[in-house]
Structures are given as structure tokens and as C-alpha cells.
All heavy atoms as TSV, in Angstrom:
chain	resi	resn	atom	element	x	y	z
A	1	MET	N	N	13.463	-4.233	13.173
A	1	MET	CA	C	12.188	-3.899	12.503
A	1	MET	C	C	11.149	-4.938	12.885
A	1	MET	O	O	11.381	-6.150	12.693
A	1	MET	CB	C	12.354	-3.847	11.032
A	1	MET	CG	C	13.241	-2.717	10.578
A	1	MET	SD	S	13.144	-2.591	8.808
A	1	MET	CE	C	14.192	-1.201	8.578
A	2	LEU	N	N	10.014	-4.488	13.316
A	2	LEU	CA	C	8.972	-5.305	13.858
A	2	LEU	C	C	8.323	-6.222	12.809
A	2	LEU	O	O	7.912	-7.349	13.118
A	2	LEU	CB	C	7.917	-4.416	14.474
A	2	LEU	CG	C	6.766	-5.059	15.229
A	2	LEU	CD1	C	7.302	-5.825	16.465
A	2	LEU	CD2	C	5.807	-4.013	15.660
A	3	LEU	N	N	8.209	-5.734	11.557
A	3	LEU	CA	C	7.487	-6.533	10.565
A	3	LEU	C	C	8.346	-7.021	9.401
A	3	LEU	O	O	7.851	-7.316	8.292
A	3	LEU	CB	C	6.356	-5.646	9.978
A	3	LEU	CG	C	5.317	-5.155	10.998
A	3	LEU	CD1	C	4.350	-4.145	10.380
A	3	LEU	CD2	C	4.586	-6.317	11.597
A	4	GLU	N	N	9.657	-7.197	9.671
A	4	GLU	CA	C	10.525	-7.739	8.641
A	4	GLU	C	C	10.066	-9.085	8.141
A	4	GLU	O	O	9.541	-9.895	8.931
A	4	GLU	CB	C	11.907	-7.896	9.253
A	4	GLU	CG	C	13.005	-8.111	8.255
A	4	GLU	CD	C	13.308	-6.915	7.410
A	4	GLU	OE1	O	13.236	-5.780	7.926
A	4	GLU	OE2	O	13.580	-7.067	6.217
A	5	ASN	N	N	10.122	-9.359	6.856
A	5	ASN	CA	C	9.686	-10.580	6.182
A	5	ASN	C	C	8.151	-10.780	6.298
A	5	ASN	O	O	7.679	-11.937	6.266
A	5	ASN	CB	C	10.386	-11.810	6.747
A	5	ASN	CG	C	11.883	-11.731	6.576
A	5	ASN	OD1	O	12.347	-11.333	5.486
A	5	ASN	ND2	N	12.661	-12.035	7.581
A	6	ARG	N	N	7.396	-9.736	6.388
A	6	ARG	CA	C	5.963	-9.772	6.373
A	6	ARG	C	C	5.460	-8.915	5.206
A	6	ARG	O	O	6.152	-8.035	4.715
A	6	ARG	CB	C	5.368	-9.170	7.675
A	6	ARG	CG	C	5.843	-9.844	8.904
A	6	ARG	CD	C	5.164	-11.158	9.109
A	6	ARG	NE	N	5.607	-11.711	10.358
A	6	ARG	CZ	C	4.973	-12.649	11.009
A	6	ARG	NH1	N	3.862	-13.095	10.544
A	6	ARG	NH2	N	5.401	-13.097	12.146
A	7	THR	N	N	4.194	-9.194	4.815
A	7	THR	CA	C	3.567	-8.428	3.747
A	7	THR	C	C	2.211	-7.908	4.247
A	7	THR	O	O	1.446	-8.696	4.856
A	7	THR	CB	C	3.345	-9.235	2.466
A	7	THR	OG1	O	4.627	-9.718	2.021
A	7	THR	CG2	C	2.689	-8.398	1.371
A	8	ALA	N	N	1.929	-6.648	4.061
A	8	ALA	CA	C	0.647	-6.049	4.429
A	8	ALA	C	C	-0.139	-5.680	3.218
A	8	ALA	O	O	0.394	-5.201	2.250
A	8	ALA	CB	C	0.906	-4.800	5.245
A	9	LEU	N	N	-1.450	-5.960	3.225
A	9	LEU	CA	C	-2.378	-5.495	2.188
A	9	LEU	C	C	-3.184	-4.423	2.759
A	9	LEU	O	O	-3.913	-4.574	3.792
A	9	LEU	CB	C	-3.297	-6.678	1.767
A	9	LEU	CG	C	-4.445	-6.256	0.855
A	9	LEU	CD1	C	-3.929	-5.682	-0.499
A	9	LEU	CD2	C	-5.345	-7.500	0.573
A	10	VAL	N	N	-3.078	-3.213	2.192
A	10	VAL	CA	C	-3.797	-2.036	2.694
A	10	VAL	C	C	-4.832	-1.633	1.675
A	10	VAL	O	O	-4.510	-1.276	0.546
A	10	VAL	CB	C	-2.830	-0.858	2.954
A	10	VAL	CG1	C	-3.604	0.343	3.439
A	10	VAL	CG2	C	-1.745	-1.276	3.953
A	11	THR	N	N	-6.123	-1.762	2.079
A	11	THR	CA	C	-7.213	-1.306	1.145
A	11	THR	C	C	-7.500	0.190	1.460
A	11	THR	O	O	-7.254	0.654	2.570
A	11	THR	CB	C	-8.448	-2.165	1.353
A	11	THR	OG1	O	-8.894	-2.068	2.704
A	11	THR	CG2	C	-8.213	-3.621	0.998
A	12	GLY	N	N	-7.992	0.851	0.445
A	12	GLY	CA	C	-8.213	2.319	0.619
A	12	GLY	C	C	-6.914	3.028	0.705
A	12	GLY	O	O	-6.798	4.102	1.309
A	13	ALA	N	N	-5.861	2.500	0.044
A	13	ALA	CA	C	-4.481	2.983	0.203
A	13	ALA	C	C	-4.249	4.332	-0.478
A	13	ALA	O	O	-3.226	4.971	-0.195
A	13	ALA	CB	C	-3.540	1.954	-0.296
A	14	ALA	N	N	-5.123	4.772	-1.367
A	14	ALA	CA	C	-4.892	6.096	-2.014
A	14	ALA	C	C	-5.350	7.208	-1.117
A	14	ALA	O	O	-4.947	8.391	-1.329
A	14	ALA	CB	C	-5.638	6.144	-3.363
A	15	GLY	N	N	-6.134	6.966	-0.086
A	15	GLY	CA	C	-6.598	7.981	0.796
A	15	GLY	C	C	-5.504	8.340	1.856
A	15	GLY	O	O	-4.541	7.635	1.956
A	16	ARG	N	N	-5.794	9.351	2.676
A	16	ARG	CA	C	-4.823	9.776	3.651
A	16	ARG	C	C	-4.503	8.712	4.677
A	16	ARG	O	O	-3.346	8.463	4.974
A	16	ARG	CB	C	-5.269	11.036	4.335
A	16	ARG	CG	C	-5.097	12.253	3.453
A	16	ARG	CD	C	-5.442	13.505	4.228
A	16	ARG	NE	N	-6.870	13.706	4.151
A	16	ARG	CZ	C	-7.547	14.686	4.739
A	16	ARG	NH1	N	-6.875	15.543	5.506
A	16	ARG	NH2	N	-8.813	14.775	4.638
A	17	LEU	N	N	-5.548	8.095	5.214
A	17	LEU	CA	C	-5.317	7.067	6.274
A	17	LEU	C	C	-4.632	5.844	5.690
A	17	LEU	O	O	-3.666	5.340	6.281
A	17	LEU	CB	C	-6.656	6.694	6.903
A	17	LEU	CG	C	-6.558	5.692	8.031
A	17	LEU	CD1	C	-5.698	6.202	9.146
A	17	LEU	CD2	C	-7.993	5.431	8.587
A	18	GLY	N	N	-5.094	5.333	4.525
A	18	GLY	CA	C	-4.492	4.182	3.918
A	18	GLY	C	C	-2.996	4.412	3.589
A	18	GLY	O	O	-2.158	3.526	3.732
A	19	ARG	N	N	-2.741	5.566	3.025
A	19	ARG	CA	C	-1.346	5.920	2.671
A	19	ARG	C	C	-0.461	5.951	3.939
A	19	ARG	O	O	0.658	5.449	3.979
A	19	ARG	CB	C	-1.289	7.205	1.934
A	19	ARG	CG	C	0.115	7.539	1.453
A	19	ARG	CD	C	0.178	8.914	0.889
A	19	ARG	NE	N	1.580	9.285	0.767
A	19	ARG	CZ	C	2.223	9.487	-0.373
A	19	ARG	NH1	N	1.571	9.355	-1.487
A	19	ARG	NH2	N	3.474	9.869	-0.402
A	20	ALA	N	N	-0.972	6.564	4.984
A	20	ALA	CA	C	-0.229	6.668	6.248
A	20	ALA	C	C	0.007	5.277	6.824
A	20	ALA	O	O	1.105	5.009	7.320
A	20	ALA	CB	C	-0.991	7.568	7.224
A	21	MET	N	N	-1.004	4.407	6.755
A	21	MET	CA	C	-0.817	3.060	7.258
A	21	MET	C	C	0.255	2.330	6.476
A	21	MET	O	O	1.071	1.587	7.008
A	21	MET	CB	C	-2.128	2.296	7.232
A	21	MET	CG	C	-3.138	2.780	8.227
A	21	MET	SD	S	-4.813	2.077	8.023
A	21	MET	CE	C	-4.500	0.378	7.900
A	22	SER	N	N	0.217	2.510	5.140
A	22	SER	CA	C	1.207	1.898	4.249
A	22	SER	C	C	2.597	2.339	4.647
A	22	SER	O	O	3.533	1.488	4.712
A	22	SER	CB	C	0.977	2.247	2.804
A	22	SER	OG	O	-0.319	1.743	2.376
A	23	GLU	N	N	2.760	3.600	4.919
A	23	GLU	CA	C	4.084	4.135	5.252
A	23	GLU	C	C	4.568	3.597	6.582
A	23	GLU	O	O	5.749	3.227	6.743
A	23	GLU	CB	C	4.045	5.677	5.302
A	23	GLU	CG	C	5.401	6.274	5.463
A	23	GLU	CD	C	5.421	7.755	5.076
A	23	GLU	OE1	O	4.344	8.338	4.892
A	23	GLU	OE2	O	6.531	8.294	5.029
A	24	VAL	N	N	3.684	3.408	7.587
A	24	VAL	CA	C	4.061	2.853	8.877
A	24	VAL	C	C	4.513	1.387	8.657
A	24	VAL	O	O	5.522	0.969	9.215
A	24	VAL	CB	C	2.923	2.913	9.914
A	24	VAL	CG1	C	3.207	2.103	11.096
A	24	VAL	CG2	C	2.697	4.360	10.250
A	25	PHE	N	N	3.771	0.618	7.902
A	25	PHE	CA	C	4.129	-0.805	7.636
A	25	PHE	C	C	5.511	-0.857	6.947
A	25	PHE	O	O	6.333	-1.650	7.330
A	25	PHE	CB	C	3.136	-1.502	6.779
A	25	PHE	CG	C	1.861	-1.887	7.447
A	25	PHE	CD1	C	0.609	-1.526	6.906
A	25	PHE	CD2	C	1.864	-2.567	8.658
A	25	PHE	CE1	C	-0.546	-1.898	7.554
A	25	PHE	CE2	C	0.745	-2.964	9.291
A	25	PHE	CZ	C	-0.507	-2.606	8.747
A	26	LEU	N	N	5.753	0.048	6.014
A	26	LEU	CA	C	7.070	0.077	5.327
A	26	LEU	C	C	8.184	0.451	6.253
A	26	LEU	O	O	9.246	-0.206	6.275
A	26	LEU	CB	C	7.018	1.081	4.150
A	26	LEU	CG	C	6.216	0.611	2.949
A	26	LEU	CD1	C	5.865	1.777	2.070
A	26	LEU	CD2	C	6.917	-0.445	2.206
A	27	ARG	N	N	7.954	1.433	7.123
A	27	ARG	CA	C	8.965	1.884	8.090
A	27	ARG	C	C	9.352	0.680	9.075
A	27	ARG	O	O	10.476	0.584	9.468
A	27	ARG	CB	C	8.456	3.030	8.891
A	27	ARG	CG	C	9.098	4.324	8.566
A	27	ARG	CD	C	8.861	5.401	9.590
A	27	ARG	NE	N	7.603	5.389	10.272
A	27	ARG	CZ	C	6.614	6.211	10.044
A	27	ARG	NH1	N	6.715	7.135	9.134
A	27	ARG	NH2	N	5.478	6.133	10.711
A	28	GLU	N	N	8.356	-0.172	9.327
A	28	GLU	CA	C	8.586	-1.273	10.232
A	28	GLU	C	C	9.129	-2.531	9.541
A	28	GLU	O	O	9.254	-3.564	10.131
A	28	GLU	CB	C	7.298	-1.598	11.002
A	28	GLU	CG	C	6.898	-0.551	11.967
A	28	GLU	CD	C	7.953	-0.352	13.088
A	28	GLU	OE1	O	8.625	-1.311	13.454
A	28	GLU	OE2	O	8.067	0.800	13.535
A	29	GLY	N	N	9.410	-2.399	8.198
A	29	GLY	CA	C	10.056	-3.458	7.504
A	29	GLY	C	C	9.179	-4.341	6.636
A	29	GLY	O	O	9.753	-5.264	5.964
A	30	ALA	N	N	7.895	-4.141	6.600
A	30	ALA	CA	C	7.033	-4.985	5.768
A	30	ALA	C	C	7.038	-4.540	4.326
A	30	ALA	O	O	7.316	-3.389	3.976
A	30	ALA	CB	C	5.572	-4.880	6.286
A	31	ALA	N	N	6.751	-5.481	3.432
A	31	ALA	CA	C	6.441	-5.131	2.068
A	31	ALA	C	C	4.932	-4.768	2.062
A	31	ALA	O	O	4.189	-5.279	2.881
A	31	ALA	CB	C	6.682	-6.330	1.131
A	32	VAL	N	N	4.496	-3.896	1.142
A	32	VAL	CA	C	3.118	-3.469	1.173
A	32	VAL	C	C	2.495	-3.597	-0.227
A	32	VAL	O	O	3.061	-3.152	-1.192
A	32	VAL	CB	C	3.029	-1.969	1.627
A	32	VAL	CG1	C	1.632	-1.466	1.577
A	32	VAL	CG2	C	3.536	-1.871	3.078
A	33	ALA	N	N	1.285	-4.134	-0.239
A	33	ALA	CA	C	0.427	-4.146	-1.423
A	33	ALA	C	C	-0.684	-3.105	-1.177
A	33	ALA	O	O	-1.455	-3.251	-0.255
A	33	ALA	CB	C	-0.201	-5.526	-1.653
A	34	MET	N	N	-0.622	-2.049	-1.970
A	34	MET	CA	C	-1.606	-0.944	-1.774
A	34	MET	C	C	-2.756	-1.151	-2.761
A	34	MET	O	O	-2.553	-1.228	-3.939
A	34	MET	CB	C	-0.909	0.425	-2.042
A	34	MET	CG	C	0.231	0.669	-1.100
A	34	MET	SD	S	1.170	2.145	-1.533
A	34	MET	CE	C	-0.039	3.436	-1.010
A	35	ALA	N	N	-3.982	-1.161	-2.230
A	35	ALA	CA	C	-5.172	-1.414	-3.083
A	35	ALA	C	C	-6.154	-0.243	-2.909
A	35	ALA	O	O	-6.333	0.258	-1.816
A	35	ALA	CB	C	-5.857	-2.724	-2.698
A	36	ASP	N	N	-6.774	0.122	-4.058
A	36	ASP	CA	C	-7.773	1.189	-4.016
A	36	ASP	C	C	-8.590	1.131	-5.264
A	36	ASP	O	O	-8.163	0.584	-6.307
A	36	ASP	CB	C	-7.088	2.535	-3.903
A	36	ASP	CG	C	-7.979	3.623	-3.388
A	36	ASP	OD1	O	-8.771	4.166	-4.180
A	36	ASP	OD2	O	-7.982	3.884	-2.181
A	37	LEU	N	N	-9.797	1.677	-5.224
A	37	LEU	CA	C	-10.676	1.782	-6.397
A	37	LEU	C	C	-10.094	2.745	-7.447
A	37	LEU	O	O	-10.230	2.533	-8.667
A	37	LEU	CB	C	-12.067	2.333	-5.995
A	37	LEU	CG	C	-12.957	1.372	-5.307
A	37	LEU	CD1	C	-14.157	2.097	-4.762
A	37	LEU	CD2	C	-13.387	0.243	-6.196
A	38	ASP	N	N	-9.440	3.782	-6.976
A	38	ASP	CA	C	-8.881	4.814	-7.911
A	38	ASP	C	C	-7.452	4.423	-8.334
A	38	ASP	O	O	-6.492	4.635	-7.578
A	38	ASP	CB	C	-8.876	6.161	-7.170
A	38	ASP	CG	C	-8.509	7.320	-8.052
A	38	ASP	OD1	O	-7.763	7.105	-9.055
A	38	ASP	OD2	O	-9.002	8.433	-7.776
A	39	GLY	N	N	-7.355	3.868	-9.484
A	39	GLY	CA	C	-6.079	3.333	-10.000
A	39	GLY	C	C	-5.024	4.377	-10.138
A	39	GLY	O	O	-3.847	4.169	-9.804
A	40	ARG	N	N	-5.364	5.584	-10.618
A	40	ARG	CA	C	-4.371	6.652	-10.770
A	40	ARG	C	C	-3.835	7.083	-9.445
A	40	ARG	O	O	-2.607	7.274	-9.298
A	40	ARG	CB	C	-4.993	7.812	-11.540
A	40	ARG	CG	C	-5.083	7.537	-13.024
A	40	ARG	CD	C	-5.556	8.759	-13.741
A	40	ARG	NE	N	-6.913	9.093	-13.274
A	40	ARG	CZ	C	-7.580	10.220	-13.572
A	40	ARG	NH1	N	-6.976	11.128	-14.312
A	40	ARG	NH2	N	-8.788	10.410	-13.121
A	41	ARG	N	N	-4.685	7.289	-8.453
A	41	ARG	CA	C	-4.208	7.754	-7.157
A	41	ARG	C	C	-3.384	6.749	-6.428
A	41	ARG	O	O	-2.384	7.062	-5.844
A	41	ARG	CB	C	-5.449	8.175	-6.278
A	41	ARG	CG	C	-5.987	9.524	-6.740
A	41	ARG	CD	C	-7.109	9.989	-5.862
A	41	ARG	NE	N	-6.702	10.161	-4.450
A	41	ARG	CZ	C	-7.494	9.970	-3.432
A	41	ARG	NH1	N	-8.754	9.616	-3.596
A	41	ARG	NH2	N	-7.027	10.177	-2.202
A	42	VAL	N	N	-3.804	5.493	-6.498
A	42	VAL	CA	C	-3.009	4.459	-5.784
A	42	VAL	C	C	-1.674	4.183	-6.507
A	42	VAL	O	O	-0.657	3.992	-5.825
A	42	VAL	CB	C	-3.802	3.114	-5.605
A	42	VAL	CG1	C	-3.935	2.341	-6.865
A	42	VAL	CG2	C	-3.242	2.250	-4.504
A	43	ALA	N	N	-1.649	4.302	-7.778
A	43	ALA	CA	C	-0.378	4.120	-8.519
A	43	ALA	C	C	0.589	5.296	-8.164
A	43	ALA	O	O	1.771	5.053	-7.912
A	43	ALA	CB	C	-0.616	4.128	-10.030
A	44	ARG	N	N	0.057	6.517	-8.047
A	44	ARG	CA	C	0.905	7.647	-7.699
A	44	ARG	C	C	1.405	7.492	-6.239
A	44	ARG	O	O	2.589	7.723	-5.980
A	44	ARG	CB	C	0.074	8.928	-7.835
A	44	ARG	CG	C	0.919	10.194	-7.584
A	44	ARG	CD	C	0.156	11.480	-7.846
A	44	ARG	NE	N	-1.304	11.222	-7.574
A	44	ARG	CZ	C	-2.285	11.699	-8.264
A	44	ARG	NH1	N	-2.085	12.530	-9.235
A	44	ARG	NH2	N	-3.536	11.403	-7.964
A	45	ALA	N	N	0.496	7.101	-5.337
A	45	ALA	CA	C	0.938	6.931	-3.939
A	45	ALA	C	C	2.028	5.834	-3.815
A	45	ALA	O	O	3.005	5.981	-3.116
A	45	ALA	CB	C	-0.232	6.593	-3.066
A	46	ALA	N	N	1.819	4.713	-4.557
A	46	ALA	CA	C	2.792	3.589	-4.511
A	46	ALA	C	C	4.102	4.069	-5.123
A	46	ALA	O	O	5.188	3.702	-4.614
A	46	ALA	CB	C	2.227	2.434	-5.286
A	47	GLU	N	N	4.080	4.839	-6.187
A	47	GLU	CA	C	5.298	5.324	-6.790
A	47	GLU	C	C	6.073	6.246	-5.818
A	47	GLU	O	O	7.286	6.100	-5.697
A	47	GLU	CB	C	4.972	6.103	-8.059
A	47	GLU	CG	C	6.210	6.617	-8.785
A	47	GLU	CD	C	5.867	7.304	-10.106
A	47	GLU	OE1	O	4.815	7.068	-10.684
A	47	GLU	OE2	O	6.672	8.194	-10.464
A	48	GLU	N	N	5.334	7.098	-5.149
A	48	GLU	CA	C	5.994	8.050	-4.180
A	48	GLU	C	C	6.634	7.289	-3.061
A	48	GLU	O	O	7.778	7.521	-2.624
A	48	GLU	CB	C	5.008	9.079	-3.700
A	48	GLU	CG	C	4.579	10.028	-4.815
A	48	GLU	CD	C	3.404	10.904	-4.425
A	48	GLU	OE1	O	2.880	10.798	-3.276
A	48	GLU	OE2	O	3.016	11.780	-5.246
A	49	LEU	N	N	5.894	6.337	-2.461
A	49	LEU	CA	C	6.416	5.545	-1.341
A	49	LEU	C	C	7.555	4.594	-1.758
A	49	LEU	O	O	8.491	4.423	-1.106
A	49	LEU	CB	C	5.324	4.747	-0.611
A	49	LEU	CG	C	4.299	5.553	0.177
A	49	LEU	CD1	C	3.242	4.658	0.742
A	49	LEU	CD2	C	5.022	6.324	1.300
A	50	GLY	N	N	7.337	4.057	-3.015
A	50	GLY	CA	C	8.348	3.157	-3.560
A	50	GLY	C	C	9.702	3.828	-3.799
A	50	GLY	O	O	10.734	3.152	-3.765
A	51	ALA	N	N	9.691	5.150	-3.963
A	51	ALA	CA	C	10.989	5.839	-4.150
A	51	ALA	C	C	11.812	5.767	-2.872
A	51	ALA	O	O	13.013	5.734	-2.929
A	51	ALA	CB	C	10.689	7.302	-4.489
A	52	SER	N	N	11.170	5.759	-1.724
A	52	SER	CA	C	11.860	5.628	-0.411
A	52	SER	C	C	12.110	4.209	0.032
A	52	SER	O	O	12.971	3.913	0.849
A	52	SER	CB	C	11.092	6.355	0.675
A	52	SER	OG	O	11.000	7.772	0.353
A	53	TYR	N	N	11.289	3.303	-0.545
A	53	TYR	CA	C	11.303	1.875	-0.159
A	53	TYR	C	C	11.362	1.033	-1.433
A	53	TYR	O	O	10.370	0.315	-1.708
A	53	TYR	CB	C	10.149	1.506	0.747
A	53	TYR	CG	C	10.092	2.314	2.014
A	53	TYR	CD1	C	9.286	3.478	2.054
A	53	TYR	CD2	C	10.742	1.930	3.142
A	53	TYR	CE1	C	9.195	4.245	3.216
A	53	TYR	CE2	C	10.700	2.713	4.285
A	53	TYR	CZ	C	9.918	3.851	4.303
A	53	TYR	OH	O	9.842	4.550	5.464
A	54	PRO	N	N	12.453	1.054	-2.203
A	54	PRO	CA	C	12.502	0.312	-3.479
A	54	PRO	C	C	12.282	-1.182	-3.286
A	54	PRO	O	O	12.810	-1.820	-2.392
A	54	PRO	CB	C	13.912	0.574	-4.009
A	54	PRO	CG	C	14.528	1.625	-3.091
A	54	PRO	CD	C	13.699	1.712	-1.875
A	55	GLY	N	N	11.442	-1.692	-4.209
A	55	GLY	CA	C	11.180	-3.133	-4.191
A	55	GLY	C	C	10.224	-3.628	-3.130
A	55	GLY	O	O	10.011	-4.820	-2.981
A	56	LYS	N	N	9.660	-2.703	-2.328
A	56	LYS	CA	C	8.815	-3.103	-1.207
A	56	LYS	C	C	7.324	-2.726	-1.420
A	56	LYS	O	O	6.500	-3.054	-0.562
A	56	LYS	CB	C	9.267	-2.428	0.066
A	56	LYS	CG	C	10.704	-2.772	0.481
A	56	LYS	CD	C	10.798	-4.101	1.094
A	56	LYS	CE	C	10.676	-3.960	2.611
A	56	LYS	NZ	N	10.812	-5.248	3.286
A	57	VAL	N	N	6.980	-2.062	-2.551
A	57	VAL	CA	C	5.637	-1.612	-2.705
A	57	VAL	C	C	5.047	-2.063	-4.059
A	57	VAL	O	O	5.693	-1.979	-5.092
A	57	VAL	CB	C	5.596	-0.044	-2.734
A	57	VAL	CG1	C	4.185	0.470	-2.861
A	57	VAL	CG2	C	6.253	0.520	-1.455
A	58	ALA	N	N	3.831	-2.586	-3.968
A	58	ALA	CA	C	3.061	-2.980	-5.201
A	58	ALA	C	C	1.698	-2.344	-5.051
A	58	ALA	O	O	1.284	-1.989	-3.931
A	58	ALA	CB	C	2.941	-4.518	-5.284
A	59	TRP	N	N	0.999	-2.184	-6.156
A	59	TRP	CA	C	-0.361	-1.613	-6.043
A	59	TRP	C	C	-1.331	-2.407	-6.937
A	59	TRP	O	O	-0.972	-3.104	-7.850
A	59	TRP	CB	C	-0.340	-0.143	-6.463
A	59	TRP	CG	C	0.070	0.168	-7.864
A	59	TRP	CD1	C	1.315	0.390	-8.325
A	59	TRP	CD2	C	-0.783	0.294	-8.980
A	59	TRP	NE1	N	1.318	0.617	-9.656
A	59	TRP	CE2	C	0.033	0.603	-10.108
A	59	TRP	CE3	C	-2.173	0.198	-9.190
A	59	TRP	CZ2	C	-0.503	0.784	-11.391
A	59	TRP	CZ3	C	-2.653	0.382	-10.451
A	59	TRP	CH2	C	-1.840	0.674	-11.523
A	60	ILE	N	N	-2.600	-2.348	-6.493
A	60	ILE	CA	C	-3.683	-3.038	-7.178
A	60	ILE	C	C	-4.863	-2.067	-7.262
A	60	ILE	O	O	-5.247	-1.455	-6.263
A	60	ILE	CB	C	-4.171	-4.251	-6.306
A	60	ILE	CG1	C	-2.997	-5.161	-6.028
A	60	ILE	CG2	C	-5.297	-4.979	-6.967
A	60	ILE	CD1	C	-3.206	-6.091	-4.812
A	61	ALA	N	N	-5.416	-1.898	-8.421
A	61	ALA	CA	C	-6.613	-1.091	-8.628
A	61	ALA	C	C	-7.826	-1.977	-8.745
A	61	ALA	O	O	-7.823	-2.927	-9.529
A	61	ALA	CB	C	-6.475	-0.221	-9.861
A	62	GLY	N	N	-8.872	-1.697	-8.041
A	62	GLY	CA	C	-10.132	-2.498	-8.180
A	62	GLY	C	C	-10.918	-2.497	-6.851
A	62	GLY	O	O	-10.535	-1.931	-5.833
A	63	ASP	N	N	-12.056	-3.144	-6.936
A	63	ASP	CA	C	-12.980	-3.229	-5.816
A	63	ASP	C	C	-12.697	-4.487	-5.061
A	63	ASP	O	O	-12.849	-5.631	-5.579
A	63	ASP	CB	C	-14.418	-3.247	-6.363
A	63	ASP	CG	C	-15.475	-3.180	-5.286
A	63	ASP	OD1	O	-15.096	-3.231	-4.072
A	63	ASP	OD2	O	-16.654	-3.073	-5.621
A	64	GLN	N	N	-12.287	-4.388	-3.810
A	64	GLN	CA	C	-11.949	-5.567	-2.973
A	64	GLN	C	C	-13.140	-6.051	-2.116
A	64	GLN	O	O	-12.975	-6.937	-1.329
A	64	GLN	CB	C	-10.753	-5.226	-2.054
A	64	GLN	CG	C	-9.417	-5.240	-2.772
A	64	GLN	CD	C	-9.202	-3.979	-3.588
A	64	GLN	OE1	O	-9.379	-2.894	-3.087
A	64	GLN	NE2	N	-8.806	-4.137	-4.825
A	65	SER	N	N	-14.291	-5.378	-2.292
A	65	SER	CA	C	-15.439	-5.805	-1.494
A	65	SER	C	C	-16.086	-7.047	-2.104
A	65	SER	O	O	-15.898	-7.384	-3.264
A	65	SER	CB	C	-16.468	-4.696	-1.426
A	65	SER	OG	O	-16.989	-4.423	-2.692
A	66	VAL	N	N	-16.891	-7.765	-1.270
A	66	VAL	CA	C	-17.610	-8.896	-1.736
A	66	VAL	C	C	-19.080	-8.564	-1.822
A	66	VAL	O	O	-19.660	-8.057	-0.810
A	66	VAL	CB	C	-17.417	-10.114	-0.747
A	66	VAL	CG1	C	-18.262	-11.297	-1.156
A	66	VAL	CG2	C	-15.930	-10.454	-0.686
A	67	LYS	N	N	-19.666	-8.788	-2.974
A	67	LYS	CA	C	-21.069	-8.471	-3.147
A	67	LYS	C	C	-21.842	-9.776	-3.308
A	67	LYS	O	O	-21.506	-10.585	-4.123
A	67	LYS	CB	C	-21.285	-7.591	-4.353
A	67	LYS	CG	C	-20.624	-6.247	-4.204
A	67	LYS	CD	C	-20.809	-5.374	-5.347
A	67	LYS	CE	C	-20.170	-4.057	-4.990
A	67	LYS	NZ	N	-19.612	-3.336	-6.061
A	68	GLU	N	N	-22.879	-9.916	-2.506
A	68	GLU	CA	C	-23.665	-11.096	-2.571
A	68	GLU	C	C	-25.108	-10.772	-2.901
A	68	GLU	O	O	-25.646	-9.781	-2.645
A	68	GLU	CB	C	-23.617	-11.881	-1.282
A	68	GLU	CG	C	-22.202	-12.340	-1.027
A	68	GLU	CD	C	-22.108	-13.245	0.226
A	68	GLU	OE1	O	-23.073	-13.995	0.480
A	68	GLU	OE2	O	-21.102	-13.152	0.900
């Protein structure tokens, strides 16, 4: 596995592209922190992926942008 012992932070993870990227990272052995503004959607996506990859998925709801 290419990404064993690595952790990926995926923003926009509740959307199609973010979820797909999360799944690729997981398949390659990484743990994944899924982040999105929509807490319900990212929690659901993390739960679904976590069923196939137990202990490898966490989720964060909130705005990860920097406003100045």
C-alpha cells in the first residue's frame, strides 16, 4: 500500500469528488480526516466509508478557509 502510516485531510469531503478522493486514500492505506461545511453529509459519508475501513476515518464539520 502506497500510503500506509500516512494521514490525508480531505476538504469538501461530502461532495462527490471529495468522497472519491477519500476512498482512494483509504484504499492506498492512509487514514483519512474528512472535512466539510455540511456536518450531516460529511458524517454520513464518513460512516459509510468507515464501515469498509474501520478505525481509519474521522470527520470534521466546519469552514476550513482563512478569512482576512
